[in-house]
N, CA, C and O atoms as a printed pandas DataFrame, in Angstrom:
     atom_number atom_name residue_name chain_id  residue_number  x_coord  y_coord  z_coord
0              1         N          SER        A               1    0.845   -1.226   -0.005
1              2        CA          SER        A               1    0.034    0.009    0.002
2              3         C          SER        A               1    0.903    1.257   -0.035
3              4         O          SER        A               1    2.117    1.205    0.163
4              5         N          ILE        A               2    0.225    2.404   -0.302
5              6        CA          ILE        A               2    1.009    3.629   -0.351
6              7         C          ILE        A               2    1.562    3.985    1.064
7              8         O          ILE        A               2    2.602    4.626    1.214
8              9         N          CYS        A               3    0.810    3.534    2.069
9             10        CA          CYS        A               3    1.294    3.798    3.491
10            11         C          CYS        A               3    2.600    3.070    3.707
11            12         O          CYS        A               3    3.542    3.641    4.256
12            13         N          ASP        A               4    2.675    1.799    3.280
13            14        CA          ASP        A               4    3.901    1.031    3.458
14            15         C          ASP        A               4    5.010    1.514    2.572
15            16         O          ASP        A               4    6.134    1.665    3.048
16            17         N          ILE        A               5    4.763    1.764    1.323
17            18        CA          ILE        A               5    5.770    2.174    0.383
18            19         C          ILE        A               5    6.387    3.562    0.723
19            20         O          ILE        A               5    7.577    3.781    0.497
20            21         N          CYS        A               6    5.603    4.450    1.242
21            22        CA          CYS        A               6    6.071    5.789    1.518
22            23         C          CYS        A               6    6.208    6.098    3.005
23            24         O          CYS        A               6    6.427    7.235    3.423
24            25         N          SER        A               7    6.071    5.065    3.750
25            26        CA          SER        A               7    6.203    5.204    5.290
26            27         C          SER        A               7    5.291    6.339    5.803
27            28         O          SER        A               7    5.730    7.177    6.591
28            29         N          VAL        A               8    4.083    6.361    5.376
29            30        CA          VAL        A               8    3.095    7.344    5.820
30            31         C          VAL        A               8    2.058    6.653    6.703
31            32         O          VAL        A               8    1.525    5.596    6.369
32            33         N          LEU        A               9    1.794    7.301    7.853
33            34        CA          LEU        A               9    0.691    6.802    8.716
34            35         C          LEU        A               9   -0.659    7.116    8.026
35            36         O          LEU        A               9   -0.900    8.221    7.541
36            37         N          PHE        A              10   -1.498    6.105    8.013
37            38        CA          PHE        A              10   -2.879    6.279    7.414
38            39         C          PHE        A              10   -3.629    7.455    8.049
39            40         O          PHE        A              10   -4.351    8.170    7.355
40            41         N          LYS        A              11   -3.465    7.661    9.364
41            42        CA          LYS        A              11   -4.157    8.743   10.007
42            43         C          LYS        A              11   -3.748   10.108    9.569
43            44         O          LYS        A              11   -4.415   11.091    9.890
44            45         N          ASN        A              12   -2.595   10.198    8.796
45            46        CA          ASN        A              12   -2.060   11.449    8.334
46            47         C          ASN        A              12   -2.535   11.753    6.869
47            48         O          ASN        A              12   -2.176   12.785    6.302
48            49         N          ILE        A              13   -3.320   10.860    6.297
49            50        CA          ILE        A              13   -3.786   11.045    4.910
50            51         C          ILE        A              13   -4.989   11.852    4.766
51            52         O          ILE        A              13   -6.000   11.535    5.393
52            53         N          ALA        A              14   -4.973   12.872    3.994
53            54        CA          ALA        A              14   -6.174   13.671    3.620
54            55         C          ALA        A              14   -6.236   13.720    2.127
55            56         O          ALA        A              14   -5.241   13.828    1.411
56            57         N          LEU        A              15   -7.482   13.633    1.702
57            58        CA          LEU        A              15   -7.740   13.731    0.150
58            59         C          LEU        A              15   -8.465   14.923   -0.096
59            60         O          LEU        A              15   -9.349   15.304    0.672
60            61         N          ILE        A              16   -8.098   15.618   -1.265
61            62        CA          ILE        A              16   -8.726   16.796   -1.761
62            63         C          ILE        A              16   -8.839   16.723   -3.242
63            64         O          ILE        A              16   -7.917   16.277   -3.924
64            65         N          GLY        A              17   -9.947   17.154   -3.746
65            66        CA          GLY        A              17  -10.105   17.205   -5.228
66            67         C          GLY        A              17  -11.098   18.304   -5.657
67            68         O          GLY        A              17  -11.996   18.707   -4.918
68            69         N          HIS        A              18  -10.877   18.745   -6.866
69            70        CA          HIS        A              18  -11.702   19.825   -7.397
70            71         C          HIS        A              18  -12.583   19.274   -8.523
71            72         O          HIS        A              18  -12.073   18.538   -9.369
72            73         N          SER        A              19  -13.854   19.588   -8.572
73            74        CA          SER        A              19  -14.806   19.194   -9.600
74            75         C          SER        A              19  -14.887   17.642   -9.710
75            76         O          SER        A              19  -15.280   16.961   -8.762
76            77         N          LEU        A              20  -14.509   17.119  -10.880
77            78        CA          LEU        A              20  -14.511   15.641  -11.075
78            79         C          LEU        A              20  -13.514   15.043  -10.047
79            80         O          LEU        A              20  -13.779   13.964   -9.517
80            81         N          GLY        A              21  -12.432   15.680   -9.766
81            82        CA          GLY        A              21  -11.420   15.235   -8.876
82            83         C          GLY        A              21  -12.020   15.014   -7.436
83            84         O          GLY        A              21  -11.559   14.140   -6.703
84            85         N          ALA        A              22  -13.044   15.816   -7.058
85            86        CA          ALA        A              22  -13.665   15.649   -5.750
86            87         C          ALA        A              22  -14.352   14.265   -5.662
87            88         O          ALA        A              22  -14.330   13.598   -4.627
88            89         N          HIS        A              23  -14.916   13.901   -6.712
89            90        CA          HIS        A              23  -15.588   12.536   -6.803
90            91         C          HIS        A              23  -14.574   11.409   -6.778
91            92         O          HIS        A              23  -14.730   10.392   -6.103
92            93         N          ILE        A              24  -13.462   11.663   -7.601
93            94        CA          ILE        A              24  -12.387   10.676   -7.591
94            95         C          ILE        A              24  -11.779   10.509   -6.218
95            96         O          ILE        A              24  -11.529    9.381   -5.795
96            97         N          SER        A              25  -11.536   11.583   -5.515
97            98        CA          SER        A              25  -11.026   11.511   -4.168
98            99         C          SER        A              25  -11.945   10.766   -3.224
99           100         O          SER        A              25  -11.526    9.993   -2.363
100          101         N          SER        A              26  -13.256   11.047   -3.439
101          102        CA          SER        A              26  -14.288   10.309   -2.666
102          103         C          SER        A              26  -14.294    8.793   -2.943
103          104         O          SER        A              26  -14.467    7.964   -2.050
104          105         N          PHE        A              27  -14.084    8.469   -4.296
105          106        CA          PHE        A              27  -13.994    7.007   -4.677
106          107         C          PHE        A              27  -12.798    6.341   -4.059
107          108         O          PHE        A              27  -12.877    5.196   -3.614
108          109         N          ALA        A              28  -11.626    7.088   -4.024
109          110        CA          ALA        A              28  -10.449    6.584   -3.392
110          111         C          ALA        A              28  -10.697    6.372   -1.846
111          112         O          ALA        A              28  -10.272    5.368   -1.275
112          113         N          ALA        A              29  -11.349    7.287   -1.245
113          114        CA          ALA        A              29  -11.662    7.147    0.237
114          115         C          ALA        A              29  -12.562    5.870    0.448
115          116         O          ALA        A              29  -12.341    5.076    1.362
116          117         N          LYS        A              30  -13.570    5.727   -0.439
117          118        CA          LYS        A              30  -14.462    4.561   -0.375
118          119         C          LYS        A              30  -13.681    3.244   -0.501
119          120         O          LYS        A              30  -13.907    2.263    0.208
120          121         N          ASN        A              31  -12.756    3.301   -1.449
121          122        CA          ASN        A              31  -11.898    2.072   -1.765
122          123         C          ASN        A              31  -11.022    1.744   -0.569
123          124         O          ASN        A              31  -10.877    0.576   -0.206
124          125         N          LEU        A              32  -10.442    2.757    0.042
125          126        CA          LEU        A              32   -9.591    2.542    1.237
126          127         C          LEU        A              32  -10.443    1.967    2.399
127          128         O          LEU        A              32   -9.984    1.132    3.178
128          129         N          GLN        A              33  -11.657    2.437    2.475
129          130        CA          GLN        A              33  -12.506    1.943    3.522
130          131         C          GLN        A              33  -12.937    0.485    3.375
131          132         O          GLN        A              33  -12.938   -0.296    4.326
132          133         N          THR        A              34  -13.319    0.145    2.074
133          134        CA          THR        A              34  -13.734   -1.254    1.859
134          135         C          THR        A              34  -12.532   -2.185    1.761
135          136         O          THR        A              34  -12.704   -3.404    1.772
136          137         N          SER        A              35  -11.327   -1.648    1.668
137          138        CA          SER        A              35  -10.122   -2.510    1.676
138          139         C          SER        A              35   -9.619   -2.757    3.077
139          140         O          SER        A              35   -8.592   -3.406    3.280
140          141         N          GLY        A              36  -10.344   -2.240    4.032
141          142        CA          GLY        A              36   -9.969   -2.530    5.436
142          143         C          GLY        A              36   -9.058   -1.506    6.111
143          144         O          GLY        A              36   -8.592   -1.762    7.221
144          145         N          TYR        A              37   -8.797   -0.414    5.519
145          146        CA          TYR        A              37   -7.968    0.599    6.161
146          147         C          TYR        A              37   -8.758    1.541    7.136
147          148         O          TYR        A              37   -8.173    2.212    7.986
148          149         N          GLY        A              38  -10.044    1.553    6.975
149          150        CA          GLY        A              38  -10.873    2.461    7.727
150          151         C          GLY        A              38  -11.136    3.756    6.993
151          152         O          GLY        A              38  -10.807    3.887    5.814
152          153         N          LYS        A              39  -11.722    4.704    7.677
153          154        CA          LYS        A              39  -12.084    5.904    7.057
154          155         C          LYS        A              39  -10.814    6.914    7.015
155          156         O          LYS        A              39  -10.010    6.982    7.944
156          157         N          VAL        A              40  -10.737    7.595    5.975
157          158        CA          VAL        A              40   -9.712    8.681    5.842
158          159         C          VAL        A              40  -10.237    9.755    6.805
159          160         O          VAL        A              40  -11.441    9.940    6.986
160          161         N          ARG        A              41   -9.249   10.462    7.422
161          162        CA          ARG        A              41   -9.615   11.443    8.425
162          163         C          ARG        A              41  -10.235   12.671    7.804
163          164         O          ARG        A              41  -11.174   13.225    8.376
164          165         N          LEU        A              42   -9.744   13.130    6.638
165          166        CA          LEU        A              42  -10.280   14.313    6.001
166          167         C          LEU        A              42  -10.459   14.214    4.502
167          168         O          LEU        A              42   -9.561   13.775    3.783
168          169         N          LEU        A              43  -11.574   14.607    4.057
169          170        CA          LEU        A              43  -11.827   14.629    2.628
170          171         C          LEU        A              43  -12.395   15.962    2.277
171          172         O          LEU        A              43  -13.401   16.363    2.863
172          173         N          ILE        A              44  -11.804   16.681    1.343
173          174        CA          ILE        A              44  -12.235   18.067    0.964
174          175         C          ILE        A              44  -12.580   17.958   -0.558
175          176         O          ILE        A              44  -11.837   17.392   -1.360
176          177         N          GLY        A              45  -13.778   18.551   -0.890
177          178        CA          GLY        A              45  -14.176   18.595   -2.255
178          179         C          GLY        A              45  -14.426   20.012   -2.631
179          180         O          GLY        A              45  -15.274   20.660   -2.016
180          181         N          SER        A              46  -13.733   20.535   -3.613
181          182        CA          SER        A              46  -13.933   21.929   -4.104
182          183         C          SER        A              46  -14.838   21.827   -5.349
183          184         O          SER        A              46  -14.432   21.326   -6.398
184          185         N          ASP        A              47  -16.077   22.321   -5.191
185          186        CA          ASP        A              47  -17.004   22.299   -6.274
186          187         C          ASP        A              47  -17.163   20.893   -6.890
187          188         O          ASP        A              47  -16.846   20.691   -8.063
188          189         N          PRO        A              48  -17.646   19.942   -6.112
189          190        CA          PRO        A              48  -17.861   18.568   -6.665
190          191         C          PRO        A              48  -18.799   18.703   -7.874
191          192         O          PRO        A              48  -19.881   19.286   -7.797
192          193         N          ALA        A              49  -18.320   18.124   -9.011
193          194        CA          ALA        A              49  -19.021   18.277  -10.281
194          195         C          ALA        A              49  -20.539   17.867  -10.180
195          196         O          ALA        A              49  -20.931   16.864   -9.584
196          197         N          GLY        A              50  -21.334   18.764  -10.833
197          198        CA          GLY        A              50  -22.839   18.467  -10.844
198          199         C          GLY        A              50  -23.147   17.620  -12.004
199          200         O          GLY        A              50  -23.797   16.598  -11.785
200          201         N          PRO        A              51  -22.766   17.898  -13.250
201          202        CA          PRO        A              51  -23.159   17.132  -14.392
202          203         C          PRO        A              51  -22.797   15.604  -14.281
203          204         O          PRO        A              51  -21.653   15.262  -13.982
204          205         N          LEU        A              52  -23.704   14.779  -14.507
205          206        CA          LEU        A              52  -23.580   13.349  -14.435
206          207         C          LEU        A              52  -23.535   12.798  -13.017
207          208         O          LEU        A              52  -23.449   11.585  -12.822
208          209         N          PHE        A              53  -23.592   13.705  -12.003
209          210        CA          PHE        A              53  -23.563   13.208  -10.599
210          211         C          PHE        A              53  -24.810   13.699   -9.789
211          212         O          PHE        A              53  -25.016   13.304   -8.641
212          213         N          SER        A              54  -25.621   14.568  -10.432
213          214        CA          SER        A              54  -26.710   15.128   -9.744
214          215         C          SER        A              54  -27.751   14.123   -9.169
215          216         O          SER        A              54  -28.338   14.367   -8.115
216          217         N          PHE        A              55  -27.956   13.037   -9.855
217          218        CA          PHE        A              55  -28.943   12.096   -9.446
218          219         C          PHE        A              55  -28.409   10.851   -8.784
219          220         O          PHE        A              55  -29.172    9.938   -8.467
220          221         N          ASN        A              56  -27.026   10.797   -8.556
221          222        CA          ASN        A              56  -26.374    9.718   -7.973
222          223         C          ASN        A              56  -26.665    9.752   -6.482
223          224         O          ASN        A              56  -26.813   10.806   -5.862
224          225         N          GLY        A              57  -26.742    8.474   -5.912
225          226        CA          GLY        A              57  -26.790    8.396   -4.462
226          227         C          GLY        A              57  -25.449    8.560   -3.855
227          228         O          GLY        A              57  -24.467    8.648   -4.592
228          229         N          PRO        A              58  -25.328    8.612   -2.484
229          230        CA          PRO        A              58  -24.048    8.858   -1.817
230          231         C          PRO        A              58  -22.934    7.827   -2.116
231          232         O          PRO        A              58  -21.744    8.108   -1.970
232          233         N          GLU        A              59  -23.389    6.576   -2.557
233          234        CA          GLU        A              59  -22.416    5.613   -2.874
234          235         C          GLU        A              59  -21.734    5.854   -4.225
235          236         O          GLU        A              59  -20.692    5.261   -4.502
236          237         N          ASP        A              60  -22.287    6.680   -5.029
237          238        CA          ASP        A              60  -21.713    6.946   -6.342
238          239         C          ASP        A              60  -21.372    8.417   -6.625
239          240         O          ASP        A              60  -21.435    8.904   -7.754
240          241         N          ARG        A              61  -21.002    9.097   -5.518
241          242        CA          ARG        A              61  -20.596   10.504   -5.607
242          243         C          ARG        A              61  -19.870   10.893   -4.306
243          244         O          ARG        A              61  -19.786   10.107   -3.363
244          245         N          PHE        A              62  -19.365   12.093   -4.289
245          246        CA          PHE        A              62  -18.765   12.743   -3.117
246          247         C          PHE        A              62  -19.845   12.710   -1.988
247          248         O          PHE        A              62  -20.994   13.091   -2.212
248          249         N          SER        A              63  -19.458   12.259   -0.810
249          250        CA          SER        A              63  -20.529   12.106    0.233
250          251         C          SER        A              63  -19.894   12.212    1.666
251          252         O          SER        A              63  -18.715   11.923    1.866
252          253         N          ASP        A              64  -20.677   12.606    2.566
253          254        CA          ASP        A              64  -20.246   12.740    4.009
254          255         C          ASP        A              64  -19.923   11.432    4.638
255          256         O          ASP        A              64  -19.339   11.400    5.721
256          257         N          THR        A              65  -20.289   10.307    3.984
257          258        CA          THR        A              65  -20.038    9.023    4.643
258          259         C          THR        A              65  -18.612    8.515    4.246
259          260         O          THR        A              65  -18.222    7.424    4.663
260          261         N          ASP        A              66  -17.860    9.271    3.470
261          262        CA          ASP        A              66  -16.602    8.722    2.864
262          263         C          ASP        A              66  -15.341    9.038    3.752
263          264         O          ASP        A              66  -14.241    8.573    3.456
264          265         N          ALA        A              67  -15.531    9.824    4.822
265          266        CA          ALA        A              67  -14.357   10.131    5.609
266          267         C          ALA        A              67  -14.903   10.565    7.027
267          268         O          ALA        A              67  -16.097   10.794    7.220
268          269         N          GLU        A              68  -13.941   10.659    7.991
269          270        CA          GLU        A              68  -14.396   11.047    9.310
270          271         C          GLU        A              68  -14.891   12.516    9.230
271          272         O          GLU        A              68  -15.866   12.867    9.894
272          273         N          ARG        A              69  -14.236   13.358    8.436
273          274        CA          ARG        A              69  -14.580   14.756    8.347
274          275         C          ARG        A              69  -14.620   15.041    6.869
275          276         O          ARG        A              69  -13.619   14.843    6.181
276          277         N          VAL        A              70  -15.755   15.505    6.352
277          278        CA          VAL        A              70  -15.934   15.822    4.969
278          279         C          VAL        A              70  -16.341   17.295    4.804
279          280         O          VAL        A              70  -17.350   17.756    5.337
280          281         N          ILE        A              71  -15.515   17.996    4.050
281          282        CA          ILE        A              71  -15.807   19.440    3.786
282          283         C          ILE        A              71  -16.034   19.619    2.280
283          284         O          ILE        A              71  -15.287   19.129    1.433
284          285         N          ALA        A              72  -17.144   20.374    2.001
285          286        CA          ALA        A              72  -17.463   20.673    0.637
286          287         C          ALA        A              72  -17.441   22.218    0.438
287          288         O          ALA        A              72  -18.074   22.967    1.181
288          289         N          LEU        A              73  -16.688   22.652   -0.594
289          290        CA          LEU        A              73  -16.634   24.070   -0.900
290          291         C          LEU        A              73  -17.457   24.272   -2.103
291          292         O          LEU        A              73  -17.232   23.589   -3.102
292          293         N          HIS        A              74  -18.420   25.181   -2.091
293          294        CA          HIS        A              74  -19.301   25.492   -3.240
294          295         C          HIS        A              74  -19.009   26.862   -3.707
295          296         O          HIS        A              74  -19.356   27.824   -3.023
296          297         N          THR        A              75  -18.381   27.010   -4.850
297          298        CA          THR        A              75  -18.034   28.371   -5.398
298          299         C          THR        A              75  -18.602   28.541   -6.802
299          300         O          THR        A              75  -18.528   29.635   -7.361
300          301         N          SER        A              76  -19.164   27.491   -7.383
301          302        CA          SER        A              76  -19.553   27.505   -8.769
302          303         C          SER        A              76  -20.990   26.996   -8.936
303          304         O          SER        A              76  -21.368   26.022   -8.286
304          305         N          ALA        A              77  -21.786   27.623   -9.782
305          306        CA          ALA        A              77  -23.115   27.173  -10.124
306          307         C          ALA        A              77  -23.155   25.810  -10.803
307          308         O          ALA        A              77  -24.187   25.141  -10.865
308          309         N          LEU        A              78  -21.955   25.420  -11.321
309          310        CA          LEU        A              78  -21.881   24.045  -12.026
310          311         C          LEU        A              78  -21.620   22.907  -11.059
311          312         O          LEU        A              78  -21.681   21.746  -11.462
312          313         N          GLY        A              79  -21.342   23.184   -9.843
313          314        CA          GLY        A              79  -21.111   22.126   -8.823
314          315         C          GLY        A              79  -22.441   21.614   -8.367
315          316         O          GLY        A              79  -23.484   22.208   -8.640
316          317         N          LEU        A              80  -22.394   20.402   -7.604
317          318        CA          LEU        A              80  -23.610   19.936   -7.045
318          319         C          LEU        A              80  -24.270   20.952   -6.103
319          320         O          LEU        A              80  -23.617   21.520   -5.227
320          321         N          GLN        A              81  -25.533   21.161   -6.296
321          322        CA          GLN        A              81  -26.237   22.234   -5.447
322          323         C          GLN        A              81  -26.937   21.609   -4.276
323          324         O          GLN        A              81  -28.135   21.821   -4.084
324          325         N          LYS        A              82  -26.222   20.846   -3.489
325          326        CA          LYS        A              82  -26.779   20.261   -2.285
326          327         C          LYS        A              82  -25.731   20.051   -1.251
327          328         O          LYS        A              82  -24.554   19.913   -1.582
328          329         N          SER        A              83  -26.109   20.024   -0.032
329          330        CA          SER        A              83  -25.135   19.847    1.061
330          331         C          SER        A              83  -24.598   18.442    0.932
331          332         O          SER        A              83  -25.363   17.493    0.760
332          333         N          LEU        A              84  -23.304   18.302    1.013
333          334        CA          LEU        A              84  -22.591   16.968    0.788
334          335         C          LEU        A              84  -21.734   16.565    1.948
335          336         O          LEU        A              84  -21.446   15.380    2.117
336          337         N          GLY        A              85  -21.311   17.524    2.765
337          338        CA          GLY        A              85  -20.362   17.143    3.779
338          339         C          GLY        A              85  -20.767   17.396    5.157
339          340         O          GLY        A              85  -21.922   17.769    5.363
340          341         N          HIS        A              86  -19.916   17.229    6.168
341          342        CA          HIS        A              86  -20.182   17.545    7.519
342          343         C          HIS        A              86  -20.172   19.102    7.595
343          344         O          HIS        A              86  -20.853   19.708    8.422
344          345         N          LEU        A              87  -19.402   19.685    6.730
345          346        CA          LEU        A              87  -19.318   21.188    6.712
346          347         C          LEU        A              87  -19.407   21.556    5.219
347          348         O          LEU        A              87  -18.584   21.104    4.423
348          349         N          ASP        A              88  -20.374   22.350    4.851
349          350        CA          ASP        A              88  -20.504   22.852    3.503
350          351         C          ASP        A              88  -20.413   24.375    3.535
351          352         O          ASP        A              88  -21.203   25.058    4.187
352          353         N          LEU        A              89  -19.419   24.878    2.806
353          354        CA          LEU        A              89  -19.252   26.316    2.711
354          355         C          LEU        A              89  -19.669   26.856    1.340
355          356         O          LEU        A              89  -19.090   26.531    0.303
356          357         N          TRP        A              90  -20.697   27.689    1.394
357          358        CA          TRP        A              90  -21.331   28.281    0.225
358          359         C          TRP        A              90  -20.834   29.663   -0.035
359          360         O          TRP        A              90  -21.068   30.551    0.785
360          361         N          PHE        A              91  -20.162   29.898   -1.127
361          362        CA          PHE        A              91  -19.607   31.232   -1.434
362          363         C          PHE        A              91  -20.562   31.815   -2.459
363          364         O          PHE        A              91  -20.861   31.165   -3.461
364          365         N          ASN        A              92  -21.069   33.088   -2.216
365          366        CA          ASN        A              92  -21.979   33.741   -3.072
366          367         C          ASN        A              92  -23.333   32.921   -3.273
367          368         O          ASN        A              92  -23.943   32.905   -4.342
368          369         N          ASN        A              93  -23.716   32.270   -2.172
369          370        CA          ASN        A              93  -24.948   31.459   -2.158
370          371         C          ASN        A              93  -25.045   30.380   -3.252
371          372         O          ASN        A              93  -26.138   30.033   -3.700
372          373         N          GLY        A              94  -23.865   29.853   -3.676
373          374        CA          GLY        A              94  -23.853   28.826   -4.650
374          375         C          GLY        A              94  -23.974   29.325   -6.098
375          376         O          GLY        A              94  -23.993   28.540   -7.046
376          377         N          LEU        A              95  -24.053   30.627   -6.233
377          378        CA          LEU        A              95  -24.118   31.124   -7.572
378          379         C          LEU        A              95  -22.709   31.360   -8.138
379          380         O          LEU        A              95  -21.741   31.358   -7.378
380          381         N          SER        A              96  -22.574   31.565   -9.478
381          382        CA          SER        A              96  -21.247   31.898  -10.038
382          383         C          SER        A              96  -20.779   33.220   -9.329
383          384         O          SER        A              96  -21.575   34.069   -8.929
384          385         N          GLN        A              97  -19.465   33.314   -9.214
385          386        CA          GLN        A              97  -18.907   34.444   -8.546
386          387         C          GLN        A              97  -19.020   35.713   -9.428
387          388         O          GLN        A              97  -18.950   35.659  -10.656
388          389         N          PRO        A              98  -19.204   36.894   -8.706
389          390        CA          PRO        A              98  -19.301   38.177   -9.445
390          391         C          PRO        A              98  -18.088   38.305  -10.416
391          392         O          PRO        A              98  -16.964   37.916  -10.102
392          393         N          ALA        A              99  -18.384   38.868  -11.602
393          394        CA          ALA        A              99  -17.339   39.066  -12.614
394          395         C          ALA        A              99  -16.909   37.850  -13.311
395          396         O          ALA        A              99  -15.937   37.882  -14.066
396          397         N          CYS        A             100  -17.616   36.725  -13.089
397          398        CA          CYS        A             100  -17.264   35.488  -13.727
398          399         C          CYS        A             100  -18.351   35.053  -14.709
399          400         O          CYS        A             100  -18.628   33.866  -14.883
400          401         N          ASP        A             101  -18.967   36.080  -15.355
401          402        CA          ASP        A             101  -19.991   35.715  -16.298
402          403         C          ASP        A             101  -19.405   35.396  -17.678
403          404         O          ASP        A             101  -18.222   35.630  -17.924
404          405         N          GLY        A             102  -20.197   34.888  -18.529
405          406        CA          GLY        A             102  -19.661   34.543  -19.821
406          407         C          GLY        A             102  -19.959   33.140  -20.192
407          408         O          GLY        A             102  -21.006   32.613  -19.817
408          409         N          ASN        A             103  -19.091   32.516  -20.906
409          410        CA          ASN        A             103  -19.236   31.100  -21.408
410          411         C          ASN        A             103  -18.907   30.140  -20.257
411          412         O          ASN        A             103  -17.764   30.065  -19.805
412          413         N          TYR        A             104  -19.933   29.405  -19.789
413          414        CA          TYR        A             104  -19.752   28.466  -18.727
414          415         C          TYR        A             104  -19.385   27.072  -19.176
415          416         O          TYR        A             104  -18.812   26.293  -18.415
416          417         N          TYR        A             105  -19.708   26.769  -20.379
417          418        CA          TYR        A             105  -19.400   25.449  -20.963
418          419         C          TYR        A             105  -18.340   25.571  -21.998
419          420         O          TYR        A             105  -18.488   26.391  -22.904
420          421         N          ILE        A             106  -17.299   24.831  -21.936
421          422        CA          ILE        A             106  -16.255   24.851  -22.922
422          423         C          ILE        A             106  -16.416   23.690  -23.873
423          424         O          ILE        A             106  -15.615   23.532  -24.795
């Protein structure tokens, strides 16, 4: 495991991801949990992606069940528009930030 290879204590591991990376970090935390390592201490998701995840249950997206402490940062209208963590921070009430108008889809 990465803990053995890198001589890292599992309790010192935190996972963080932005948009799709938030869900990937969540899946990594789920995998560690089902592999017998236990829950990661901290999982942070910055704007967990909304498209393709809006209707998924907690087992298939970023969720507060994936770590001991889950923090979700909501700064974009394109992220999931629901509370997802033990702590959810909503910037500008979940709307796009001022002066960030224009083309939202690339």
